[in-house]
C-alpha positions in Angstrom: 0.0 0.0 0.0 2.9 2.4 0.8 4.2 2.0 -2.8 0.8 2.8 -4.2 0.5 5.9 -2.0 3.9 7.1 -3.1 3.0 6.5 -6.7 -0.2 8.5 -6.3 1.8 11.3 -4.6 4.2 11.4 -7.5 1.6 11.3 -10.2 -0.5 14.0 -8.5 2.5 16.2 -8.0 3.7 15.7 -11.6 0.3 16.7 -13.0 0.0 19.7 -10.7 3.6 20.7 -11.5 2.8 20.9 -15.3 -0.2 23.1 -14.7 1.7 25.3 -12.2 4.6 25.7 -14.6 2.2 26.8 -17.3 0.4 29.2 -14.9 3.7 30.7 -13.8 4.7 31.1 -17.5 1.6 33.0 -18.3 2.0 35.3 -15.2 5.6 36.0 -16.2 4.8 36.5 -19.8 2.0 38.9 -19.1 4.0 40.9 -16.6 4.7 44.3 -18.2 8.0 44.8 -16.3 9.8 41.6 -17.4 11.8 40.8 -20.5 11.0 37.2 -21.2 11.9 34.6 -23.9 9.1 33.4 -26.2 6.1 31.9 -24.5 6.8 28.3 -25.6 10.4 28.5 -24.4 9.2 30.0 -21.1 6.5 27.4 -20.7 9.0 24.6 -21.4 11.5 25.8 -18.9 8.9 26.6 -16.2 7.2 23.2 -16.6 10.6 21.4 -16.5 11.6 23.4 -13.3 8.2 22.6 -11.8 8.5 18.9 -12.5 11.9 18.7 -11.0 10.9 20.5 -7.9 7.6 18.6 -7.8 9.4 15.2 -7.9 11.7 16.2 -5.1 8.7 17.4 -3.0 6.7 14.2 -3.8 9.6 12.1 -2.6 10.1 14.0 0.6 6.6 15.2 1.7 3.8 12.6 2.0 0.9 14.8 1.1 -1.4 11.7 0.7 -0.6 10.6 4.3 -1.3 14.1 5.6 -4.5 14.3 3.6 -5.6 10.9 5.0 -5.0 12.1 8.6 -7.1 15.2 7.9 -9.9 12.9 6.6 -9.6 10.5 9.5 -10.0 13.4 12.0 -13.0 14.7 10.0 -14.5 11.2 9.9 -14.7 11.0 6.1 -13.9 7.9 4.1 -13.2 7.3 0.4 -14.6 7.4 -2.2 -16.8 10.3 -1.1 -16.5 13.8 -2.5 -15.8 15.1 1.1 -12.9 12.7 1.2 -11.5 14.0 -2.1 -12.1 17.6 -1.1 -10.3 17.3 2.2 -7.6 15.0 0.9 -6.8 17.5 -1.8 -6.0 20.3 0.6 -2.4 19.2 1.4 -1.6 18.5 -2.2 -2.8 21.8 -3.4 -1.4 24.0 -0.6 1.9 22.1 -0.3 2.6 22.0 -4.0 1.4 25.5 -4.6 3.5 27.0 -1.8 6.6 25.0 -2.6 6.6 24.7 -6.3 5.5 28.2 -7.1 7.9 29.7 -4.6 10.9 27.8 -5.9 10.1 28.2 -9.6 9.4 31.9 -9.1 12.6 32.3 -7.1 14.7 30.6 -9.9 13.2 32.9 -12.5 13.6 36.0 -10.5 17.1 35.1 -9.5 18.0 34.7 -13.2 16.4 38.1 -14.1 18.0 39.7 -11.0 21.4 38.6 -12.1 21.0 40.5 -15.4 20.2 43.8 -13.7 23.1 46.1 -12.9 23.9 45.9 -9.2 23.5 49.7 -8.7 19.9 49.7 -9.9 18.8 46.2 -8.9 16.2 46.0 -6.2 16.8 43.6 -3.3 16.5 40.0 -4.5 14.0 38.9 -1.9 11.8 42.0 -2.5 11.9 41.4 -6.2 11.1 37.7 -5.7 8.2 38.2 -3.2 6.6 40.9 -5.4 6.7 38.4 -8.3 5.6 35.4 -6.3 2.8 36.9 -4.2 0.4 37.4 -7.2 1.0 33.9 -8.3 0.3 32.2 -4.9 -3.5 32.4 -4.7 -4.1 31.3 -8.4 -1.6 28.5 -7.8 -3.5 27.3 -4.7 -6.9 27.5 -6.5 -5.6 25.8 -9.7 -3.8 23.1 -7.6 -7.0 22.4 -5.6 -9.2 22.2 -8.7 -6.8 19.8 -10.4 -6.4 17.7 -7.3 -10.2 17.4 -6.9 -10.7 16.6 -10.5 -7.8 14.2 -11.1 -7.2 12.4 -7.8 -10.1 10.0 -8.1 -8.9 8.8 -11.5 -5.3 8.4 -10.3 -6.5 6.4 -7.3 -8.5 4.1 -9.7 -5.6 3.9 -12.2 -3.1 2.9 -9.4 -5.6 0.4 -8.0 -6.1 1.5 -4.4 -9.2 -0.2 -3.0 -12.2 2.2 -2.4 -12.1 1.5 1.3 -8.4 1.7 1.8 -7.3 2.3 5.4 
């Protein structure tokens, strides 16, 4: 069962990473203050960064176990919608916070390194002002994806409906 939970965690994180990388690309591309590569190149690099970060996160943080503990405390069991809704919270919050912050930081760091030091704003200020507008949409997108996709992934992996 642990291997299946890890597989679910990895698949969920990979799917969410792709969407979060695309979302970050759109935010960066539409930002009037940034000089960016073409949108397809930006999307490819952001998705790749998101996937790498997401895989590391999935291997370290057991969002599925955390979600199950939340569901146990609330007294909800699979395959109910309440279970899916509660179980999706750690996936969406954790992945949105970690993946969006790291990918945003990488992009801002690269942009910051190209600004002359005498006119460059502080790196953390520049990063936070770039990351903050991305955070809420990342959480919402992650939550929606998690709710929509997780039941199919659980079926695909073959976890029994009444798994404990």
